N, CA, C and O atoms as a Tinker XYZ file with bonds, in Angstrom:
   348  protein
     1  N     -6.731000   -6.045000    8.118000    73     2
     2  CA    -6.408000   -5.361000    6.880000    64     1     3
     3  C     -5.250000   -6.093000    6.209000    63     2     4     5
     4  O     -4.396000   -6.690000    6.865000    81     3
     5  N     -5.251000   -6.027000    4.910000    73     3     6
     6  CA    -4.142000   -6.589000    4.151000    64     5     7
     7  C     -3.758000   -5.616000    3.045000    63     6     8     9
     8  O     -4.598000   -4.875000    2.534000    81     7
     9  N     -2.498000   -5.628000    2.688000    73     7    10
    10  CA    -2.003000   -4.763000    1.626000    64     9    11
    11  C     -2.359000   -5.402000    0.290000    63    10    12    13
    12  O     -1.971000   -6.537000    0.011000    81    11
    13  N     -3.110000   -4.658000   -0.541000    73    11    14
    14  CA    -3.486000   -5.182000   -1.855000    64    13    15
    15  C     -2.663000   -4.540000   -2.966000    63    14    16    17
    16  O     -2.491000   -5.133000   -4.031000    81    15
    17  N     -2.155000   -3.339000   -2.730000    73    15    18
    18  CA    -1.286000   -2.656000   -3.695000    64    17    19
    19  C     -0.233000   -1.866000   -2.933000    63    18    20    21
    20  O     -0.487000   -1.343000   -1.848000    81    19
    21  N      0.936000   -1.793000   -3.516000    73    19    22
    22  CA     2.024000   -1.011000   -2.943000    64    21    23
    23  C      2.795000   -0.387000   -4.097000    63    22    24    25
    24  O      3.227000   -1.085000   -5.014000    81    23
    25  N      2.965000    0.937000   -4.047000    73    23    26
    26  CA     3.634000    1.660000   -5.125000    64    25    27
    27  C      4.780000    2.469000   -4.530000    63    26    28    29
    28  O      4.601000    3.189000   -3.548000    81    27
    29  N      5.952000    2.344000   -5.131000    73    27    30
    30  CA     7.092000    3.174000   -4.756000    64    29    31
    31  C      7.119000    4.356000   -5.711000    63    30    32    33
    32  O      7.008000    4.179000   -6.925000    81    31
    33  N      7.267000    5.569000   -5.168000    73    31    34
    34  CA     7.311000    6.747000   -6.022000    64    33    35
    35  C      8.216000    7.795000   -5.393000    63    34    36    37
    36  O      8.788000    7.562000   -4.329000    81    35
    37  N      8.348000    8.916000   -6.024000    73    35    38
    38  CA     9.131000   10.020000   -5.477000    64    37    39
    39  C     10.580000    9.999000   -5.944000    63    38    40    41
    40  O     10.890000    9.531000   -7.040000    81    39
    41  N     11.459000   10.513000   -5.092000    73    39    42
    42  CA    12.865000   10.698000   -5.464000    64    41    43
    43  C     13.567000    9.375000   -5.782000    63    42    44    45
    44  O     14.497000    9.351000   -6.589000    81    43
    45  N     13.135000    8.282000   -5.162000    73    43    46
    46  CA    13.751000    6.984000   -5.437000    64    45    47
    47  C     13.542000    6.589000   -6.897000    63    46    48    49
    48  O     14.475000    6.131000   -7.556000    81    47
    49  N     12.334000    6.764000   -7.397000    73    47    50
    50  CA    12.004000    6.406000   -8.780000    64    49    51
    51  C     12.663000    7.374000   -9.761000    63    50    52    53
    52  O     13.108000    6.971000  -10.835000    81    51
    53  N     12.722000    8.645000   -9.386000    73    51    54
    54  CA    13.330000    9.644000  -10.269000    64    53    55
    55  C     14.849000    9.474000  -10.353000    63    54    56    57
    56  O     15.489000   10.069000  -11.220000    81    55
    57  N     15.428000    8.671000   -9.464000    73    55    58
    58  CA    16.866000    8.436000   -9.492000    64    57    59
    59  C     17.682000    9.572000   -8.899000    63    58    60    61
    60  O     18.799000    9.838000   -9.342000    81    59
    61  N     17.125000   10.239000   -7.899000    73    59    62
    62  CA    17.823000   11.353000   -7.253000    64    61    63
    63  C     19.132000   10.869000   -6.619000    63    62    64    65
    64  O     19.219000    9.742000   -6.133000    81    63
    65  N     20.141000   11.735000   -6.632000    73    63    66
    66  CA    21.434000   11.375000   -6.045000    64    65    67
    67  C     21.334000   11.201000   -4.535000    63    66    68    69
    68  O     21.965000   10.310000   -3.967000    81    67
    69  N     20.540000   12.051000   -3.886000    73    67    70
    70  CA    20.340000   11.940000   -2.441000    64    69    71
    71  C     18.882000   11.641000   -2.163000    63    70    72    73
    72  O     17.987000   12.311000   -2.679000    81    71
    73  N     18.651000   10.630000   -1.345000    73    71    74
    74  CA    17.288000   10.245000   -0.997000    64    73    75
    75  C     16.980000   10.728000    0.414000    63    74    76    77
    76  O     17.722000   10.450000    1.356000    81    75
    77  N     15.869000   11.459000    0.547000    73    75    78
    78  CA    15.441000   11.876000    1.877000    64    77    79
    79  C     14.689000   10.758000    2.571000    63    78    80    81
    80  O     14.927000   10.465000    3.742000    81    79
    81  N     13.783000   10.141000    1.841000    73    79    82
    82  CA    13.013000    9.027000    2.363000    64    81    83
    83  C     12.481000    8.192000    1.202000    63    82    84    85
    84  O     12.608000    8.568000    0.037000    81    83
    85  N     11.898000    7.080000    1.536000    73    83    86
    86  CA    11.297000    6.201000    0.537000    64    85    87
    87  C      9.788000    6.408000    0.602000    63    86    88    89
    88  O      9.158000    6.093000    1.612000    81    87
    89  N      9.213000    6.932000   -0.467000    73    87    90
    90  CA     7.776000    7.189000   -0.519000    64    89    91
    91  C      7.048000    5.944000   -1.001000    63    90    92    93
    92  O      7.322000    5.427000   -2.084000    81    91
    93  N      6.116000    5.472000   -0.178000    73    91    94
    94  CA     5.317000    4.297000   -0.511000    64    93    95
    95  C      3.845000    4.644000   -0.406000    63    94    96    97
    96  O      3.414000    5.246000    0.578000    81    95
    97  N      3.075000    4.273000   -1.407000    73    95    98
    98  CA     1.621000    4.417000   -1.371000    64    97    99
    99  C      1.035000    3.022000   -1.191000    63    98   100   101
   100  O      1.408000    2.089000   -1.901000    81    99
   101  N      0.120000    2.883000   -0.240000    73    99   102
   102  CA    -0.460000    1.582000    0.081000    64   101   103
   103  C     -1.968000    1.599000   -0.108000    63   102   104   105
   104  O     -2.640000    2.584000    0.196000    81   103
   105  N     -2.478000    0.500000   -0.612000    73   103   106
   106  CA    -3.924000    0.297000   -0.651000    64   105   107
   107  C     -4.212000   -0.881000    0.256000    63   106   108   109
   108  O     -3.678000   -1.973000    0.062000    81   107
   109  N     -5.060000   -0.655000    1.250000    73   107   110
   110  CA    -5.393000   -1.697000    2.217000    64   109   111
   111  C     -6.841000   -2.126000    2.032000    63   110   112   113
   112  O     -7.695000   -1.331000    1.641000    81   111
   113  N     -7.099000   -3.390000    2.319000    73   111   114
   114  CA    -8.436000   -3.934000    2.203000    64   113   115
   115  C     -8.720000   -4.784000    3.437000    63   114   116   117
   116  O     -7.836000   -5.511000    3.892000    81   115
   117  N     -9.916000   -4.713000    3.985000    73   115   118
   118  CA   -10.221000   -5.513000    5.177000    64   117   119
   119  C    -10.165000   -7.011000    4.885000    63   118   120   121
   120  O    -10.636000   -7.474000    3.846000    81   119
   121  N     -9.584000   -7.753000    5.816000    73   119   122
   122  CA    -9.571000   -9.213000    5.672000    64   121   123
   123  C    -10.957000   -9.785000    5.920000    63   122   124   125
   124  O    -11.336000  -10.796000    5.329000    81   123
   125  N    -11.717000   -9.124000    6.806000    73   123   126
   126  CA   -13.084000   -9.551000    7.109000    64   125   127
   127  C    -14.034000   -8.607000    6.392000    63   126   128   129
   128  O    -14.085000   -7.420000    6.711000    81   127
   129  N    -14.779000   -9.117000    5.435000    73   127   130
   130  CA   -15.656000   -8.285000    4.607000    64   129   131
   131  C    -16.837000   -7.706000    5.385000    63   130   132   133
   132  O    -17.174000   -6.534000    5.216000    81   131
   133  N    -17.461000   -8.512000    6.230000    73   131   134
   134  CA   -18.656000   -8.099000    6.955000    64   133   135
   135  C    -18.304000   -7.100000    8.064000    63   134   136   137
   136  O    -17.499000   -7.404000    8.945000    81   135
   137  N    -18.912000   -5.907000    8.017000    73   135   138
   138  CA   -18.600000   -4.836000    8.968000    64   137   139
   139  C    -18.956000   -5.226000   10.402000    63   138   140   141
   140  O    -18.217000   -4.895000   11.329000    81   139
   141  N    -20.065000   -5.916000   10.595000    73   139   142
   142  CA   -20.452000   -6.335000   11.951000    64   141   143
   143  C    -19.461000   -7.343000   12.518000    63   142   144   145
   144  O    -19.103000   -7.279000   13.694000    81   143
   145  N    -19.025000   -8.264000   11.684000    73   143   146
   146  CA   -18.043000   -9.260000   12.126000    64   145   147
   147  C    -16.709000   -8.592000   12.466000    63   146   148   149
   148  O    -16.058000   -8.961000   13.444000    81   147
   149  N    -16.303000   -7.603000   11.653000    73   147   150
   150  CA   -15.072000   -6.849000   11.946000    64   149   151
   151  C    -15.166000   -6.153000   13.301000    63   150   152   153
   152  O    -14.214000   -6.158000   14.082000    81   151
   153  N    -16.325000   -5.556000   13.568000    73   151   154
   154  CA   -16.517000   -4.853000   14.838000    64   153   155
   155  C    -16.430000   -5.825000   16.010000    63   154   156   157
   156  O    -15.803000   -5.518000   17.024000    81   155
   157  N    -17.057000   -6.999000   15.879000    73   155   158
   158  CA   -16.995000   -8.010000   16.935000    64   157   159
   159  C    -15.553000   -8.439000   17.196000    63   158   160   161
   160  O    -15.141000   -8.567000   18.349000    81   159
   161  N    -14.779000   -8.664000   16.120000    73   159   162
   162  CA   -13.374000   -9.069000   16.259000    64   161   163
   163  C    -12.557000   -7.970000   16.930000    63   162   164   165
   164  O    -11.691000   -8.244000   17.761000    81   163
   165  N    -12.842000   -6.737000   16.562000    73   163   166
   166  CA   -12.139000   -5.598000   17.148000    64   165   167
   167  C    -12.394000   -5.517000   18.649000    63   166   168   169
   168  O    -11.455000   -5.386000   19.434000    81   167
   169  N    -13.657000   -5.596000   19.049000    73   167   170
   170  CA   -13.999000   -5.523000   20.469000    64   169   171
   171  C    -13.385000   -6.689000   21.230000    63   170   172   173
   172  O    -12.869000   -6.513000   22.334000    81   171
   173  N    -13.440000   -7.877000   20.641000    73   171   174
   174  CA   -12.842000   -9.046000   21.297000    64   173   175
   175  C    -11.333000   -8.873000   21.451000    63   174   176   177
   176  O    -10.773000   -9.253000   22.480000    81   175
   177  N    -10.678000   -8.315000   20.460000    73   175   178
   178  CA    -9.229000   -8.068000   20.533000    64   177   179
   179  C     -8.901000   -7.158000   21.715000    63   178   180   181
   180  O     -7.983000   -7.444000   22.484000    81   179
   181  N     -9.639000   -6.080000   21.860000    73   179   182
   182  CA    -9.373000   -5.133000   22.945000    64   181   183
   183  C     -9.725000   -5.719000   24.302000    63   182   184   185
   184  O     -9.038000   -5.436000   25.284000    81   183
   185  N    -10.771000   -6.524000   24.385000    73   183   186
   186  CA   -11.108000   -7.181000   25.665000    64   185   187
   187  C    -10.024000   -8.183000   26.043000    63   186   188   189
   188  O     -9.630000   -8.268000   27.206000    81   187
   189  N     -9.545000   -8.936000   25.067000    73   187   190
   190  CA    -8.467000   -9.895000   25.325000    64   189   191
   191  C     -7.200000   -9.189000   25.791000    63   190   192   193
   192  O     -6.415000   -9.742000   26.561000    81   191
   193  N     -7.011000   -7.955000   25.313000    73   191   194
   194  CA    -5.833000   -7.176000   25.696000    64   193   195
   195  C     -6.003000   -6.521000   27.068000    63   194   196   197
   196  O     -5.070000   -5.905000   27.582000    81   195
   197  N     -7.190000   -6.652000   27.659000    73   195   198
   198  CA    -7.415000   -6.115000   28.996000    64   197   199
   199  C     -7.979000   -4.710000   29.042000    63   198   200   201
   200  O     -7.960000   -4.071000   30.094000    81   199
   201  N     -8.473000   -4.225000   27.933000    73   199   202
   202  CA    -9.049000   -2.880000   27.921000    64   201   203
   203  C    -10.371000   -2.875000   28.694000    63   202   204   205
   204  O    -11.213000   -3.753000   28.504000    81   203
   205  N    -10.540000   -1.885000   29.557000    73   203   206
   206  CA   -11.763000   -1.780000   30.342000    64   205   207
   207  C    -12.950000   -1.387000   29.472000    63   206   208   209
   208  O    -14.073000   -1.840000   29.692000    81   207
   209  N    -12.691000   -0.543000   28.488000    73   207   210
   210  CA   -13.746000   -0.119000   27.573000    64   209   211
   211  C    -13.132000    0.206000   26.221000    63   210   212   213
   212  O    -11.924000    0.408000   26.100000    81   211
   213  N    -13.973000    0.251000   25.225000    73   211   214
   214  CA   -13.543000    0.550000   23.862000    64   213   215
   215  C    -14.256000    1.819000   23.421000    63   214   216   217
   216  O    -15.477000    1.923000   23.543000    81   215
   217  N    -13.502000    2.782000   22.912000    73   215   218
   218  CA   -14.097000    4.034000   22.465000    64   217   219
   219  C    -14.945000    3.821000   21.218000    63   218   220   221
   220  O    -14.543000    3.105000   20.301000    81   219
   221  N    -16.108000    4.438000   21.188000    73   219   222
   222  CA   -17.009000    4.305000   20.047000    64   221   223
   223  C    -16.375000    4.888000   18.791000    63   222   224   225
   224  O    -15.822000    5.987000   18.819000    81   223
   225  N    -16.457000    4.154000   17.701000    73   223   226
   226  CA   -15.924000    4.624000   16.431000    64   225   227
   227  C    -14.452000    4.321000   16.218000    63   226   228   229
   228  O    -13.953000    4.453000   15.100000    81   227
   229  N    -13.752000    3.921000   17.256000    73   227   230
   230  CA   -12.320000    3.660000   17.149000    64   229   231
   231  C    -12.025000    2.492000   16.228000    63   230   232   233
   232  O    -10.960000    2.437000   15.613000    81   231
   233  N    -12.961000    1.555000   16.127000    73   231   234
   234  CA   -12.735000    0.353000   15.322000    64   233   235
   235  C    -12.661000    0.657000   13.833000    63   234   236   237
   236  O    -12.154000   -0.161000   13.065000    81   235
   237  N    -13.150000    1.805000   13.413000    73   235   238
   238  CA   -13.146000    2.141000   11.990000    64   237   239
   239  C    -11.736000    2.434000   11.506000    63   238   240   241
   240  O    -11.335000    1.930000   10.456000    81   239
   241  N    -10.980000    3.226000   12.233000    73   239   242
   242  CA    -9.649000    3.670000   11.804000    64   241   243
   243  C     -8.527000    2.784000   12.347000    63   242   244   245
   244  O     -7.450000    2.721000   11.754000    81   243
   245  N     -8.763000    2.111000   13.451000    73   243   246
   246  CA    -7.707000    1.383000   14.138000    64   245   247
   247  C     -6.992000    0.328000   13.277000    63   246   248   249
   248  O     -5.762000    0.298000   13.288000    81   247
   249  N     -7.696000   -0.536000   12.535000    73   247   250
   250  CA    -6.974000   -1.542000   11.736000    64   249   251
   251  C     -6.030000   -0.905000   10.710000    63   250   252   253
   252  O     -4.912000   -1.382000   10.511000    81   251
   253  N     -6.476000    0.153000   10.071000    73   251   254
   254  CA    -5.650000    0.860000    9.088000    64   253   255
   255  C     -4.382000    1.407000    9.761000    63   254   256   257
   256  O     -3.274000    1.217000    9.261000    81   255
   257  N     -4.560000    2.078000   10.887000    73   255   258
   258  CA    -3.417000    2.656000   11.601000    64   257   259
   259  C     -2.429000    1.588000   12.069000    63   258   260   261
   260  O     -1.217000    1.798000   12.023000    81   259
   261  N     -2.943000    0.446000   12.516000    73   259   262
   262  CA    -2.077000   -0.647000   12.971000    64   261   263
   263  C     -1.222000   -1.202000   11.833000    63   262   264   265
   264  O     -0.026000   -1.431000   12.010000    81   263
   265  N     -1.826000   -1.414000   10.681000    73   263   266
   266  CA    -1.081000   -1.952000    9.537000    64   265   267
   267  C     -0.032000   -0.941000    9.063000    63   266   268   269
   268  O      1.105000   -1.315000    8.776000    81   267
   269  N     -0.408000    0.324000    8.984000    73   267   270
   270  CA     0.540000    1.355000    8.550000    64   269   271
   271  C      1.713000    1.464000    9.522000    63   270   272   273
   272  O      2.856000    1.616000    9.091000    81   271
   273  N      1.446000    1.390000   10.823000    73   271   274
   274  CA     2.516000    1.441000   11.821000    64   273   275
   275  C      3.433000    0.227000   11.680000    63   274   276   277
   276  O      4.651000    0.353000   11.810000    81   275
   277  N      2.861000   -0.934000   11.419000    73   275   278
   278  CA     3.663000   -2.143000   11.220000    64   277   279
   279  C      4.564000   -2.002000    9.999000    63   278   280   281
   280  O      5.745000   -2.345000   10.052000    81   279
   281  N      4.008000   -1.497000    8.900000    73   279   282
   282  CA     4.798000   -1.336000    7.678000    64   281   283
   283  C      5.915000   -0.303000    7.859000    63   282   284   285
   284  O      7.024000   -0.482000    7.355000    81   283
   285  N      5.616000    0.758000    8.569000    73   283   286
   286  CA     6.611000    1.805000    8.789000    64   285   287
   287  C      7.714000    1.326000    9.730000    63   286   288   289
   288  O      8.881000    1.674000    9.551000    81   287
   289  N      7.348000    0.536000   10.722000    73   287   290
   290  CA     8.299000   -0.087000   11.639000    64   289   291
   291  C      9.271000    0.928000   12.258000    63   290   292   293
   292  O     10.463000    0.651000   12.396000    81   291
   293  N      8.746000    2.111000   12.630000    73   291   294
   294  CA     9.513000    3.166000   13.301000    64   293   295
   295  C     10.691000    3.694000   12.479000    63   294   296   297
   296  O     11.641000    4.240000   13.039000    81   295
   297  N     10.636000    3.540000   11.211000    73   295   298
   298  CA    11.726000    4.011000   10.346000    64   297   299
   299  C     11.413000    5.405000    9.831000    63   298   300   301
   300  O     10.384000    5.625000    9.193000    81   299
   301  N     12.307000    6.343000   10.111000    73   299   302
   302  CA    12.125000    7.708000    9.616000    64   301   303
   303  C     12.385000    7.802000    8.124000    63   302   304   305
   304  O     12.020000    8.792000    7.490000    81   303
   305  N     13.006000    6.791000    7.563000    73   303   306
   306  CA    13.347000    6.816000    6.135000    64   305   307
   307  C     12.214000    6.319000    5.248000    63   306   308   309
   308  O     12.339000    6.325000    4.024000    81   307
   309  N     11.109000    5.889000    5.851000    73   307   310
   310  CA     9.959000    5.430000    5.083000    64   309   311
   311  C      8.807000    6.410000    5.286000    63   310   312   313
   312  O      8.447000    6.740000    6.416000    81   311
   313  N      8.243000    6.861000    4.187000    73   311   314
   314  CA     7.096000    7.772000    4.223000    64   313   315
   315  C      5.904000    7.054000    3.603000    63   314   316   317
   316  O      5.861000    6.843000    2.390000    81   315
   317  N      4.936000    6.679000    4.437000    73   315   318
   318  CA     3.771000    5.928000    3.962000    64   317   319
   319  C      2.611000    6.858000    3.651000    63   318   320   321
   320  O      2.359000    7.827000    4.367000    81   319
   321  N      1.915000    6.545000    2.572000    73   319   322
   322  CA     0.784000    7.345000    2.132000    64   321   323
   323  C     -0.345000    6.419000    1.713000    63   322   324   325
   324  O     -0.125000    5.260000    1.361000    81   323
   325  N     -1.531000    6.942000    1.756000    73   323   326
   326  CA    -2.688000    6.214000    1.246000    64   325   327
   327  C     -2.629000    6.250000   -0.279000    63   326   328   329
   328  O     -2.103000    7.204000   -0.853000    81   327
   329  N     -3.154000    5.237000   -0.933000    73   327   330
   330  CA    -3.131000    5.185000   -2.386000    64   329   331
   331  C     -3.841000    6.396000   -2.995000    63   330   332   333
   332  O     -3.460000    6.863000   -4.068000    81   331
   333  N     -4.863000    6.901000   -2.317000    73   331   334
   334  CA    -5.561000    8.098000   -2.814000    64   333   335
   335  C     -4.638000    9.306000   -2.870000    63   334   336   337
   336  O     -4.790000   10.148000   -3.755000    81   335
   337  N     -3.683000    9.414000   -1.947000    73   335   338
   338  CA    -2.710000   10.512000   -1.964000    64   337   339
   339  C     -1.807000   10.396000   -3.185000    63   338   340   341
   340  O     -1.421000   11.407000   -3.773000    81   339
   341  N     -1.474000    9.188000   -3.563000    73   339   342
   342  CA    -0.593000    8.945000   -4.704000    64   341   343
   343  C     -1.273000    9.296000   -6.021000    63   342   344   345
   344  O     -0.685000    9.936000   -6.892000    81   343
   345  N     -2.516000    8.867000   -6.145000    73   343   346
   346  CA    -3.262000    9.071000   -7.393000    64   345   347
   347  C     -3.582000   10.532000   -7.530000    63   346   348
   348  O     -4.208000   10.938000   -8.509000    81   347
């Protein structure tokens, strides 16, 4: 997945005196267009990592969750949202 759009909104944009968190809306797009190829890469990634088995359907949500976790980087001051939530 790659970030194609990123929007800052909320109290930061409104110029609030106190900021609770930084609201970011992200639009992600798969780096690999072909769904079958993405699935193969996903399974290979988990096998390389030593996973005994891969749960069915996990490959659909996993890339999105990984990118969002990377962007958030364990910071409580960042609130990440899907672009659909923003719109």
